[in-house]
PQR file of N, CA, C, O and H, with PARSE charges and radii, in Angstrom:
ATOM      1  N   GLY A   1      99.066  95.615  76.418 -0.4000 1.5000
ATOM      2  CA  GLY A   1      99.963  96.735  76.615 -0.0000 2.0000
ATOM      3  C   GLY A   1     101.377  96.295  76.818  0.5500 1.7000
ATOM      4  O   GLY A   1     101.652  95.098  76.893 -0.5500 1.4000
ATOM      5  N   ALA A   2     102.274  97.229  76.908 -0.4000 1.5000
ATOM      6  CA  ALA A   2     103.689  96.929  77.129 -0.0000 2.0000
ATOM      7  C   ALA A   2     103.899  96.391  78.540  0.5500 1.7000
ATOM      8  O   ALA A   2     103.098  96.654  79.437 -0.5500 1.4000
ATOM      9  H   ALA A   2     102.050  98.202  76.848  0.4000 1.0000
ATOM     10  N   THR A   3     104.953  95.655  78.727 -0.4000 1.5000
ATOM     11  CA  THR A   3     105.252  95.100  80.040 -0.0000 2.0000
ATOM     12  C   THR A   3     105.379  96.227  81.051  0.5500 1.7000
ATOM     13  O   THR A   3     106.068  97.220  80.814 -0.5500 1.4000
ATOM     14  H   THR A   3     105.604  95.441  77.998  0.4000 1.0000
ATOM     15  N   GLY A   4     104.702  96.057  82.186 -0.4000 1.5000
ATOM     16  CA  GLY A   4     104.788  97.057  83.235 -0.0000 2.0000
ATOM     17  C   GLY A   4     103.853  98.231  83.048  0.5500 1.7000
ATOM     18  O   GLY A   4     103.790  99.106  83.911 -0.5500 1.4000
ATOM     19  H   GLY A   4     104.143  95.251  82.378  0.4000 1.0000
ATOM     20  N   SER A   5     103.126  98.275  81.944 -0.4000 1.5000
ATOM     21  CA  SER A   5     102.208  99.393  81.762 -0.0000 2.0000
ATOM     22  C   SER A   5     100.856  99.035  82.370  0.5500 1.7000
ATOM     23  O   SER A   5     100.474  97.866  82.427 -0.5500 1.4000
ATOM     24  H   SER A   5     103.178  97.564  81.243  0.4000 1.0000
ATOM     25  N   SER A   6     100.148 100.053  82.818 -0.4000 1.5000
ATOM     26  CA  SER A   6      98.860  99.845  83.429 -0.0000 2.0000
ATOM     27  C   SER A   6      97.959 101.022  83.077  0.5500 1.7000
ATOM     28  O   SER A   6      98.429 102.152  82.949 -0.5500 1.4000
ATOM     29  H   SER A   6     100.458 101.003  82.772  0.4000 1.0000
ATOM     30  N   PRO A   7      96.665 100.756  82.922 -0.5600 1.5000
ATOM     31  CA  PRO A   7      95.758 101.876  82.678  0.2800 2.0000
ATOM     32  C   PRO A   7      95.555 102.716  83.940  0.5500 1.7000
ATOM     33  O   PRO A   7      95.037 103.831  83.872 -0.5500 1.4000
ATOM     34  N   LEU A   8      95.961 102.181  85.079 -0.4000 1.5000
ATOM     35  CA  LEU A   8      95.749 102.872  86.341 -0.0000 2.0000
ATOM     36  C   LEU A   8      96.933 103.767  86.689  0.5500 1.7000
ATOM     37  O   LEU A   8      98.084 103.443  86.396 -0.5500 1.4000
ATOM     38  H   LEU A   8      96.381 101.275  85.134  0.4000 1.0000
ATOM     39  N   SER A   9      96.630 104.891  87.316 -0.4000 1.5000
ATOM     40  CA  SER A   9      97.674 105.823  87.751 -0.0000 2.0000
ATOM     41  C   SER A   9      98.420 105.236  88.956  0.5500 1.7000
ATOM     42  O   SER A   9      97.920 104.316  89.601 -0.5500 1.4000
ATOM     43  H   SER A   9      95.695 105.154  87.555  0.4000 1.0000
ATOM     44  N   PRO A  10      99.608 105.760  89.261 -0.5600 1.5000
ATOM     45  CA  PRO A  10     100.326 105.288  90.457  0.2800 2.0000
ATOM     46  C   PRO A  10      99.481 105.402  91.734  0.5500 1.7000
ATOM     47  O   PRO A  10      99.527 104.517  92.588 -0.5500 1.4000
ATOM     48  N   ALA A  11      98.721 106.477  91.860 -0.4000 1.5000
ATOM     49  CA  ALA A  11      97.873 106.648  93.051 -0.0000 2.0000
ATOM     50  C   ALA A  11      96.784 105.576  93.102  0.5500 1.7000
ATOM     51  O   ALA A  11      96.469 105.052  94.170 -0.5500 1.4000
ATOM     52  H   ALA A  11      98.684 107.195  91.166  0.4000 1.0000
ATOM     53  N   GLU A  12      96.211 105.253  91.935 -0.4000 1.5000
ATOM     54  CA  GLU A  12      95.176 104.216  91.884 -0.0000 2.0000
ATOM     55  C   GLU A  12      95.765 102.847  92.201  0.5500 1.7000
ATOM     56  O   GLU A  12      95.139 102.040  92.888 -0.5500 1.4000
ATOM     57  H   GLU A  12      96.467 105.678  91.067  0.4000 1.0000
ATOM     58  N   LEU A  13      96.967 102.589  91.697 -0.4000 1.5000
ATOM     59  CA  LEU A  13      97.627 101.313  91.984 -0.0000 2.0000
ATOM     60  C   LEU A  13      97.958 101.181  93.468  0.5500 1.7000
ATOM     61  O   LEU A  13      97.922 100.083  94.023 -0.5500 1.4000
ATOM     62  H   LEU A  13      97.475 103.245  91.139  0.4000 1.0000
ATOM     63  N   ARG A  14      98.279 102.302  94.104 -0.4000 1.5000
ATOM     64  CA  ARG A  14      98.593 102.298  95.541 -0.0000 2.0000
ATOM     65  C   ARG A  14      97.328 101.982  96.340  0.5500 1.7000
ATOM     66  O   ARG A  14      97.395 101.327  97.380 -0.5500 1.4000
ATOM     67  H   ARG A  14      98.309 103.194  93.653  0.4000 1.0000
ATOM     68  N   LEU A  15      96.187 102.445  95.857 -0.4000 1.5000
ATOM     69  CA  LEU A  15      94.904 102.221  96.522 -0.0000 2.0000
ATOM     70  C   LEU A  15      94.366 100.811  96.287  0.5500 1.7000
ATOM     71  O   LEU A  15      93.710 100.236  97.155 -0.5500 1.4000
ATOM     72  H   LEU A  15      96.132 102.977  95.012  0.4000 1.0000
ATOM     73  N   LEU A  16      94.643 100.273  95.131 -0.4000 1.5000
ATOM     74  CA  LEU A  16      94.050  99.004  94.691 -0.0000 2.0000
ATOM     75  C   LEU A  16      94.106  97.869  95.721  0.5500 1.7000
ATOM     76  O   LEU A  16      93.083  97.227  95.955 -0.5500 1.4000
ATOM     77  H   LEU A  16      95.175 100.740  94.425  0.4000 1.0000
ATOM     78  N   PRO A  17      95.254  97.597  96.340 -0.5600 1.5000
ATOM     79  CA  PRO A  17      95.288  96.491  97.312  0.2800 2.0000
ATOM     80  C   PRO A  17      94.308  96.655  98.468  0.5500 1.7000
ATOM     81  O   PRO A  17      93.847  95.662  99.030 -0.5500 1.4000
ATOM     82  N   TYR A  18      93.988  97.884  98.826 -0.4000 1.5000
ATOM     83  CA  TYR A  18      93.051  98.125  99.922 -0.0000 2.0000
ATOM     84  C   TYR A  18      91.632  97.692  99.565  0.5500 1.7000
ATOM     85  O   TYR A  18      90.817  97.456 100.457 -0.5500 1.4000
ATOM     86  H   TYR A  18      94.363  98.690  98.369  0.4000 1.0000
ATOM     87  N   LEU A  19      91.330  97.585  98.282 -0.4000 1.5000
ATOM     88  CA  LEU A  19      89.999  97.145  97.876 -0.0000 2.0000
ATOM     89  C   LEU A  19      89.779  95.668  98.212  0.5500 1.7000
ATOM     90  O   LEU A  19      88.641  95.199  98.250 -0.5500 1.4000
ATOM     91  H   LEU A  19      91.993  97.776  97.558  0.4000 1.0000
ATOM     92  N   GLN A  20      90.858  94.949  98.452 -0.4000 1.5000
ATOM     93  CA  GLN A  20      90.754  93.533  98.839 -0.0000 2.0000
ATOM     94  C   GLN A  20      90.395  93.381 100.315  0.5500 1.7000
ATOM     95  O   GLN A  20      90.017  92.293 100.750 -0.5500 1.4000
ATOM     96  H   GLN A  20      91.782  95.331  98.422  0.4000 1.0000
ATOM     97  N   THR A  21      90.508  94.453 101.081 -0.4000 1.5000
ATOM     98  CA  THR A  21      90.275  94.404 102.524 -0.0000 2.0000
ATOM     99  C   THR A  21      88.835  94.788 102.840  0.5500 1.7000
ATOM    100  O   THR A  21      88.060  95.145 101.953 -0.5500 1.4000
ATOM    101  H   THR A  21      90.815  95.337 100.728  0.4000 1.0000
ATOM    102  N   HIS A  22      88.500  94.708 104.111 -0.4000 1.5000
ATOM    103  CA  HIS A  22      87.173  95.133 104.552 -0.0000 2.0000
ATOM    104  C   HIS A  22      87.208  96.547 105.114  0.5500 1.7000
ATOM    105  O   HIS A  22      86.280  96.969 105.804 -0.5500 1.4000
ATOM    106  H   HIS A  22      89.130  94.418 104.831  0.4000 1.0000
ATOM    107  N   LEU A  23      88.273  97.275 104.822 -0.4000 1.5000
ATOM    108  CA  LEU A  23      88.390  98.647 105.300 -0.0000 2.0000
ATOM    109  C   LEU A  23      87.369  99.543 104.601  0.5500 1.7000
ATOM    110  O   LEU A  23      87.065  99.360 103.422 -0.5500 1.4000
ATOM    111  H   LEU A  23      89.027  96.932 104.261  0.4000 1.0000
ATOM    112  N   THR A  24      86.850 100.504 105.340 -0.4000 1.5000
ATOM    113  CA  THR A  24      85.947 101.483 104.742 -0.0000 2.0000
ATOM    114  C   THR A  24      86.759 102.506 103.956  0.5500 1.7000
ATOM    115  O   THR A  24      87.984 102.566 104.064 -0.5500 1.4000
ATOM    116  H   THR A  24      87.097 100.653 106.298  0.4000 1.0000
ATOM    117  N   ILE A  25      86.058 103.300 103.170 -0.4000 1.5000
ATOM    118  CA  ILE A  25      86.712 104.380 102.425 -0.0000 2.0000
ATOM    119  C   ILE A  25      87.458 105.298 103.394  0.5500 1.7000
ATOM    120  O   ILE A  25      88.591 105.700 103.127 -0.5500 1.4000
ATOM    121  H   ILE A  25      85.063 103.251 103.082  0.4000 1.0000
ATOM    122  N   ALA A  26      86.822 105.626 104.513 -0.4000 1.5000
ATOM    123  CA  ALA A  26      87.447 106.508 105.507 -0.0000 2.0000
ATOM    124  C   ALA A  26      88.727 105.878 106.072  0.5500 1.7000
ATOM    125  O   ALA A  26      89.734 106.565 106.249 -0.5500 1.4000
ATOM    126  H   ALA A  26      85.902 105.299 104.730  0.4000 1.0000
ATOM    127  N   GLU A  27      88.683 104.580 106.352 -0.4000 1.5000
ATOM    128  CA  GLU A  27      89.859 103.895 106.901 -0.0000 2.0000
ATOM    129  C   GLU A  27      90.988 103.818 105.876  0.5500 1.7000
ATOM    130  O   GLU A  27      92.159 103.963 106.225 -0.5500 1.4000
ATOM    131  H   GLU A  27      87.865 104.022 106.208  0.4000 1.0000
ATOM    132  N   ILE A  28      90.634 103.593 104.621 -0.4000 1.5000
ATOM    133  CA  ILE A  28      91.646 103.584 103.560 -0.0000 2.0000
ATOM    134  C   ILE A  28      92.277 104.969 103.442  0.5500 1.7000
ATOM    135  O   ILE A  28      93.496 105.097 103.327 -0.5500 1.4000
ATOM    136  H   ILE A  28      89.683 103.475 104.338  0.4000 1.0000
ATOM    137  N   ALA A  29      91.448 105.988 103.472 -0.4000 1.5000
ATOM    138  CA  ALA A  29      91.940 107.370 103.373 -0.0000 2.0000
ATOM    139  C   ALA A  29      92.929 107.667 104.500  0.5500 1.7000
ATOM    140  O   ALA A  29      93.971 108.284 104.275 -0.5500 1.4000
ATOM    141  H   ALA A  29      90.458 105.883 103.565  0.4000 1.0000
ATOM    142  N   GLU A  30      92.599 107.229 105.700 -0.4000 1.5000
ATOM    143  CA  GLU A  30      93.487 107.431 106.849 -0.0000 2.0000
ATOM    144  C   GLU A  30      94.847 106.781 106.626  0.5500 1.7000
ATOM    145  O   GLU A  30      95.882 107.392 106.893 -0.5500 1.4000
ATOM    146  H   GLU A  30      91.753 106.729 105.883  0.4000 1.0000
ATOM    147  N   ARG A  31      94.844 105.559 106.143 -0.4000 1.5000
ATOM    148  CA  ARG A  31      96.099 104.826 105.925 -0.0000 2.0000
ATOM    149  C   ARG A  31      96.950 105.431 104.815  0.5500 1.7000
ATOM    150  O   ARG A  31      98.179 105.364 104.851 -0.5500 1.4000
ATOM    151  H   ARG A  31      94.003 105.064 105.926  0.4000 1.0000
ATOM    152  N   LEU A  32      96.276 106.028 103.819 -0.4000 1.5000
ATOM    153  CA  LEU A  32      97.002 106.624 102.694 -0.0000 2.0000
ATOM    154  C   LEU A  32      97.280 108.117 102.900  0.5500 1.7000
ATOM    155  O   LEU A  32      97.896 108.766 102.055 -0.5500 1.4000
ATOM    156  H   LEU A  32      95.278 106.083 103.789  0.4000 1.0000
ATOM    157  N   PHE A  33      96.816 108.649 104.033 -0.4000 1.5000
ATOM    158  CA  PHE A  33      97.024 110.068 104.348 -0.0000 2.0000
ATOM    159  C   PHE A  33      96.433 110.984 103.280  0.5500 1.7000
ATOM    160  O   PHE A  33      97.043 111.974 102.876 -0.5500 1.4000
ATOM    161  H   PHE A  33      96.315 108.122 104.720  0.4000 1.0000
ATOM    162  N   VAL A  34      95.239 110.628 102.838 -0.4000 1.5000
ATOM    163  CA  VAL A  34      94.506 111.458 101.875 -0.0000 2.0000
ATOM    164  C   VAL A  34      93.076 111.610 102.392  0.5500 1.7000
ATOM    165  O   VAL A  34      92.692 110.971 103.372 -0.5500 1.4000
ATOM    166  H   VAL A  34      94.743 109.824 103.167  0.4000 1.0000
ATOM    167  N   SER A  35      92.295 112.457 101.729 -0.4000 1.5000
ATOM    168  CA  SER A  35      90.907 112.657 102.143 -0.0000 2.0000
ATOM    169  C   SER A  35      90.010 111.532 101.626  0.5500 1.7000
ATOM    170  O   SER A  35      90.361 110.800 100.702 -0.5500 1.4000
ATOM    171  H   SER A  35      92.607 112.975 100.933  0.4000 1.0000
ATOM    172  N   ARG A  36      88.838 111.423 102.257 -0.4000 1.5000
ATOM    173  CA  ARG A  36      87.857 110.445 101.767 -0.0000 2.0000
ATOM    174  C   ARG A  36      87.442 110.768 100.349  0.5500 1.7000
ATOM    175  O   ARG A  36      87.210 109.865  99.545 -0.5500 1.4000
ATOM    176  H   ARG A  36      88.552 112.018 103.008  0.4000 1.0000
ATOM    177  N   ASN A  37      87.345 112.069 100.030 -0.4000 1.5000
ATOM    178  CA  ASN A  37      86.991 112.453  98.659 -0.0000 2.0000
ATOM    179  C   ASN A  37      88.016 111.951  97.660  0.5500 1.7000
ATOM    180  O   ASN A  37      87.655 111.494  96.576 -0.5500 1.4000
ATOM    181  H   ASN A  37      87.533 112.803 100.682  0.4000 1.0000
ATOM    182  N   THR A  38      89.294 112.030  98.016 -0.4000 1.5000
ATOM    183  CA  THR A  38      90.354 111.535  97.137 -0.0000 2.0000
ATOM    184  C   THR A  38      90.185 110.038  96.891  0.5500 1.7000
ATOM    185  O   THR A  38      90.255 109.574  95.753 -0.5500 1.4000
ATOM    186  H   THR A  38      89.587 112.401  98.897  0.4000 1.0000
ATOM    187  N   VAL A  39      89.962 109.291  97.968 -0.4000 1.5000
ATOM    188  CA  VAL A  39      89.769 107.841  97.827 -0.0000 2.0000
ATOM    189  C   VAL A  39      88.533 107.556  96.981  0.5500 1.7000
ATOM    190  O   VAL A  39      88.570 106.703  96.095 -0.5500 1.4000
ATOM    191  H   VAL A  39      89.904 109.668  98.893  0.4000 1.0000
ATOM    192  N   ASN A  40      87.444 108.262  97.248 -0.4000 1.5000
ATOM    193  CA  ASN A  40      86.216 108.051  96.464 -0.0000 2.0000
ATOM    194  C   ASN A  40      86.444 108.293  94.981  0.5500 1.7000
ATOM    195  O   ASN A  40      85.995 107.508  94.146 -0.5500 1.4000
ATOM    196  H   ASN A  40      87.414 108.955  97.968  0.4000 1.0000
ATOM    197  N   SER A  41      87.139 109.376  94.649 -0.4000 1.5000
ATOM    198  CA  SER A  41      87.340 109.672  93.226 -0.0000 2.0000
ATOM    199  C   SER A  41      88.284 108.660  92.585  0.5500 1.7000
ATOM    200  O   SER A  41      88.102 108.293  91.424 -0.5500 1.4000
ATOM    201  H   SER A  41      87.504 110.014  95.327  0.4000 1.0000
ATOM    202  N   GLN A  42      89.297 108.204  93.335 -0.4000 1.5000
ATOM    203  CA  GLN A  42      90.208 107.196  92.787 -0.0000 2.0000
ATOM    204  C   GLN A  42      89.503 105.855  92.612  0.5500 1.7000
ATOM    205  O   GLN A  42      89.735 105.159  91.624 -0.5500 1.4000
ATOM    206  H   GLN A  42      89.445 108.502  94.278  0.4000 1.0000
ATOM    207  N   VAL A  43      88.655 105.492  93.552 -0.4000 1.5000
ATOM    208  CA  VAL A  43      87.888 104.247  93.429 -0.0000 2.0000
ATOM    209  C   VAL A  43      86.971 104.322  92.205  0.5500 1.7000
ATOM    210  O   VAL A  43      86.877 103.364  91.438 -0.5500 1.4000
ATOM    211  H   VAL A  43      88.467 106.058  94.355  0.4000 1.0000
ATOM    212  N   SER A  44      86.306 105.447  92.028 -0.4000 1.5000
ATOM    213  CA  SER A  44      85.428 105.618  90.858 -0.0000 2.0000
ATOM    214  C   SER A  44      86.221 105.486  89.571  0.5500 1.7000
ATOM    215  O   SER A  44      85.767 104.861  88.612 -0.5500 1.4000
ATOM    216  H   SER A  44      86.383 106.225  92.651  0.4000 1.0000
ATOM    217  N   SER A  45      87.397 106.071  89.553 -0.4000 1.5000
ATOM    218  CA  SER A  45      88.258 106.004  88.373 -0.0000 2.0000
ATOM    219  C   SER A  45      88.717 104.568  88.105  0.5500 1.7000
ATOM    220  O   SER A  45      88.742 104.119  86.959 -0.5500 1.4000
ATOM    221  H   SER A  45      87.766 106.579  90.332  0.4000 1.0000
ATOM    222  N   ILE A  46      89.077 103.857  89.169 -0.4000 1.5000
ATOM    223  CA  ILE A  46      89.482 102.443  89.037 -0.0000 2.0000
ATOM    224  C   ILE A  46      88.320 101.640  88.442  0.5500 1.7000
ATOM    225  O   ILE A  46      88.512 100.874  87.498 -0.5500 1.4000
ATOM    226  H   ILE A  46      89.057 104.222  90.100  0.4000 1.0000
ATOM    227  N   TYR A  47      87.124 101.815  88.993 -0.4000 1.5000
ATOM    228  CA  TYR A  47      85.948 101.085  88.492 -0.0000 2.0000
ATOM    229  C   TYR A  47      85.739 101.375  87.013  0.5500 1.7000
ATOM    230  O   TYR A  47      85.509 100.459  86.223 -0.5500 1.4000
ATOM    231  H   TYR A  47      86.968 102.437  89.760  0.4000 1.0000
ATOM    232  N   ARG A  48      85.819 102.655  86.636 -0.4000 1.5000
ATOM    233  CA  ARG A  48      85.598 103.046  85.241 -0.0000 2.0000
ATOM    234  C   ARG A  48      86.650 102.415  84.335  0.5500 1.7000
ATOM    235  O   ARG A  48      86.322 101.849  83.292 -0.5500 1.4000
ATOM    236  H   ARG A  48      86.007 103.399  87.277  0.4000 1.0000
ATOM    237  N   LYS A  49      87.915 102.515  84.738 -0.4000 1.5000
ATOM    238  CA  LYS A  49      89.004 101.995  83.893 -0.0000 2.0000
ATOM    239  C   LYS A  49      88.964 100.477  83.780  0.5500 1.7000
ATOM    240  O   LYS A  49      89.326  99.922  82.743 -0.5500 1.4000
ATOM    241  H   LYS A  49      88.182 102.975  85.585  0.4000 1.0000
ATOM    242  N   LEU A  50      88.526  99.802  84.838 -0.4000 1.5000
ATOM    243  CA  LEU A  50      88.450  98.335  84.801 -0.0000 2.0000
ATOM    244  C   LEU A  50      87.109  97.849  84.251  0.5500 1.7000
ATOM    245  O   LEU A  50      86.935  96.656  84.001 -0.5500 1.4000
ATOM    246  H   LEU A  50      88.232 100.253  85.681  0.4000 1.0000
ATOM    247  N   GLY A  51      86.165  98.766  84.063 -0.4000 1.5000
ATOM    248  CA  GLY A  51      84.855  98.391  83.535 -0.0000 2.0000
ATOM    249  C   GLY A  51      84.026  97.584  84.503  0.5500 1.7000
ATOM    250  O   GLY A  51      83.345  96.637  84.109 -0.5500 1.4000
ATOM    251  H   GLY A  51      86.306  99.735  84.266  0.4000 1.0000
ATOM    252  N   VAL A  52      84.079  97.957  85.778 -0.4000 1.5000
ATOM    253  CA  VAL A  52      83.352  97.223  86.816 -0.0000 2.0000
ATOM    254  C   VAL A  52      82.484  98.187  87.612  0.5500 1.7000
ATOM    255  O   VAL A  52      82.588  99.405  87.468 -0.5500 1.4000
ATOM    256  H   VAL A  52      84.631  98.726  86.098  0.4000 1.0000
ATOM    257  N   SER A  53      81.620  97.616  88.460 -0.4000 1.5000
ATOM    258  CA  SER A  53      80.742  98.472  89.262 -0.0000 2.0000
ATOM    259  C   SER A  53      80.731  98.106  90.737  0.5500 1.7000
ATOM    260  O   SER A  53      79.918  98.628  91.499 -0.5500 1.4000
ATOM    261  H   SER A  53      81.535  96.627  88.577  0.4000 1.0000
ATOM    262  N   SER A  54      81.634  97.208  91.150 -0.4000 1.5000
ATOM    263  CA  SER A  54      81.699  96.865  92.571 -0.0000 2.0000
ATOM    264  C   SER A  54      83.143  96.593  92.984  0.5500 1.7000
ATOM    265  O   SER A  54      84.023  96.359  92.155 -0.5500 1.4000
ATOM    266  H   SER A  54      82.295  96.785  90.531  0.4000 1.0000
ATOM    267  N   ARG A  55      83.344  96.635  94.287 -0.4000 1.5000
ATOM    268  CA  ARG A  55      84.672  96.383  94.849 -0.0000 2.0000
ATOM    269  C   ARG A  55      85.137  94.967  94.512  0.5500 1.7000
ATOM    270  O   ARG A  55      86.284  94.764  94.111 -0.5500 1.4000
ATOM    271  H   ARG A  55      82.629  96.825  94.960  0.4000 1.0000
ATOM    272  N   ASP A  56      84.239  93.984  94.677 -0.4000 1.5000
ATOM    273  CA  ASP A  56      84.599  92.589  94.367 -0.0000 2.0000
ATOM    274  C   ASP A  56      84.998  92.416  92.905  0.5500 1.7000
ATOM    275  O   ASP A  56      85.990  91.757  92.594 -0.5500 1.4000
ATOM    276  H   ASP A  56      83.308  94.149  95.003  0.4000 1.0000
ATOM    277  N   GLU A  57      84.213  93.017  92.014 -0.4000 1.5000
ATOM    278  CA  GLU A  57      84.535  92.934  90.586 -0.0000 2.0000
ATOM    279  C   GLU A  57      85.887  93.586  90.294  0.5500 1.7000
ATOM    280  O   GLU A  57      86.679  93.070  89.505 -0.5500 1.4000
ATOM    281  H   GLU A  57      83.407  93.552  92.267  0.4000 1.0000
ATOM    282  N   ALA A  58      86.137  94.719  90.936 -0.4000 1.5000
ATOM    283  CA  ALA A  58      87.402  95.421  90.715 -0.0000 2.0000
ATOM    284  C   ALA A  58      88.581  94.551  91.129  0.5500 1.7000
ATOM    285  O   ALA A  58      89.584  94.473  90.420 -0.5500 1.4000
ATOM    286  H   ALA A  58      85.494  95.138  91.577  0.4000 1.0000
ATOM    287  N   VAL A  59      88.456  93.895  92.283 -0.4000 1.5000
ATOM    288  CA  VAL A  59      89.529  93.012  92.763 -0.0000 2.0000
ATOM    289  C   VAL A  59      89.715  91.839  91.800  0.5500 1.7000
ATOM    290  O   VAL A  59      90.846  91.491  91.461 -0.5500 1.4000
ATOM    291  H   VAL A  59      87.642  93.957  92.860  0.4000 1.0000
ATOM    292  N   GLN A  60      88.615  91.228  91.356 -0.4000 1.5000
ATOM    293  CA  GLN A  60      88.699  90.103  90.422 -0.0000 2.0000
ATOM    294  C   GLN A  60      89.363  90.521  89.114  0.5500 1.7000
ATOM    295  O   GLN A  60      90.250  89.833  88.610 -0.5500 1.4000
ATOM    296  H   GLN A  60      87.696  91.511  91.631  0.4000 1.0000
ATOM    297  N   ARG A  61      88.924  91.656  88.570 -0.4000 1.5000
ATOM    298  CA  ARG A  61      89.452  92.129  87.284 -0.0000 2.0000
ATOM    299  C   ARG A  61      90.932  92.505  87.409  0.5500 1.7000
ATOM    300  O   ARG A  61      91.737  92.186  86.534 -0.5500 1.4000
ATOM    301  H   ARG A  61      88.203  92.215  88.979  0.4000 1.0000
ATOM    302  N   ALA A  62      91.277  93.178  88.496 -0.4000 1.5000
ATOM    303  CA  ALA A  62      92.658  93.594  88.716 -0.0000 2.0000
ATOM    304  C   ALA A  62      93.575  92.388  88.903  0.5500 1.7000
ATOM    305  O   ALA A  62      94.705  92.370  88.416 -0.5500 1.4000
ATOM    306  H   ALA A  62      90.623  93.436  89.207  0.4000 1.0000
ATOM    307  N   THR A  63      93.067  91.380  89.619 -0.4000 1.5000
ATOM    308  CA  THR A  63      93.853  90.160  89.820 -0.0000 2.0000
ATOM    309  C   THR A  63      94.062  89.440  88.491  0.5500 1.7000
ATOM    310  O   THR A  63      95.169  88.997  88.186 -0.5500 1.4000
ATOM    311  H   THR A  63      92.148  91.395  90.014  0.4000 1.0000
ATOM    312  N   ALA A  64      92.994  89.325  87.703 -0.4000 1.5000
ATOM    313  CA  ALA A  64      93.082  88.672  86.394 -0.0000 2.0000
ATOM    314  C   ALA A  64      94.054  89.407  85.474  0.5500 1.7000
ATOM    315  O   ALA A  64      94.733  88.784  84.657 -0.5500 1.4000
ATOM    316  H   ALA A  64      92.094  89.684  87.950  0.4000 1.0000
ATOM    317  N   ALA A  65      94.120  90.724  85.607 -0.4000 1.5000
ATOM    318  CA  ALA A  65      94.988  91.538  84.765 -0.0000 2.0000
ATOM    319  C   ALA A  65      96.432  91.586  85.296  0.5500 1.7000
ATOM    320  O   ALA A  65      97.305  92.207  84.690 -0.5500 1.4000
ATOM    321  H   ALA A  65      93.569  91.231  86.270  0.4000 1.0000
ATOM    322  N   GLY A  66      96.663  90.927  86.428 -0.4000 1.5000
ATOM    323  CA  GLY A  66      98.008  90.916  86.989 -0.0000 2.0000
ATOM    324  C   GLY A  66      98.366  92.170  87.765  0.5500 1.7000
ATOM    325  O   GLY A  66      99.536  92.406  88.065 -0.5500 1.4000
ATOM    326  H   GLY A  66      95.953  90.423  86.920  0.4000 1.0000
ATOM    327  N   LEU A  67      97.359  92.979  88.092 -0.4000 1.5000
ATOM    328  CA  LEU A  67      97.614  94.212  88.855 -0.0000 2.0000
ATOM    329  C   LEU A  67      97.636  93.952  90.348  0.5500 1.7000
ATOM    330  O   LEU A  67      98.155  94.755  91.122 -0.5500 1.4000
ATOM    331  H   LEU A  67      96.409  92.787  87.848  0.4000 1.0000
ATOM    332  N   LEU A  68      97.066  92.817  90.749 -0.4000 1.5000
ATOM    333  CA  LEU A  68      97.033  92.425  92.154 -0.0000 2.0000
ATOM    334  C   LEU A  68      97.482  90.980  92.265  0.5500 1.7000
ATOM    335  O   LEU A  68      97.217  90.166  91.382 -0.5500 1.4000
ATOM    336  H   LEU A  68      96.644  92.164  90.120  0.4000 1.0000
ATOM    337  N   GLY A  69      98.157  90.673  93.348 -0.4000 1.5000
ATOM    338  CA  GLY A  69      98.508  89.281  93.604 -0.0000 2.0000
ATOM    339  C   GLY A  69      97.255  88.538  94.017  0.5500 1.7000
ATOM    340  O   GLY A  69      96.379  89.105  94.670 -0.5500 1.4000
ATOM    341  H   GLY A  69      98.373  91.335  94.066  0.4000 1.0000
ATOM    342  N   GLY A  70      97.162  87.253  93.635 -0.4000 1.5000
ATOM    343  CA  GLY A  70      96.000  86.455  94.003 -0.0000 2.0000
ATOM    344  C   GLY A  70      95.965  86.273  95.469  0.5500 1.7000
ATOM    345  O   GLY A  70      95.057  85.624  95.989 -0.5500 1.4000
ATOM    346  H   GLY A  70      97.873  86.792  93.104  0.4000 1.0000
TER
END
């Protein structure tokens, strides 16, 4: 893709770094001032767009794609 482009939405990119932590969905939602349902749907969307099925895989794929710092 073009420089700076990402398949993830701004909201998904904002959530992405939290997947590297041990925070629960509820704790992430609290920090982002959104509902748990919002976090759940964004996480599902991230997994789908990255072609992964776990938090660890999502972090690995996002890091490899340059979406997350190592």
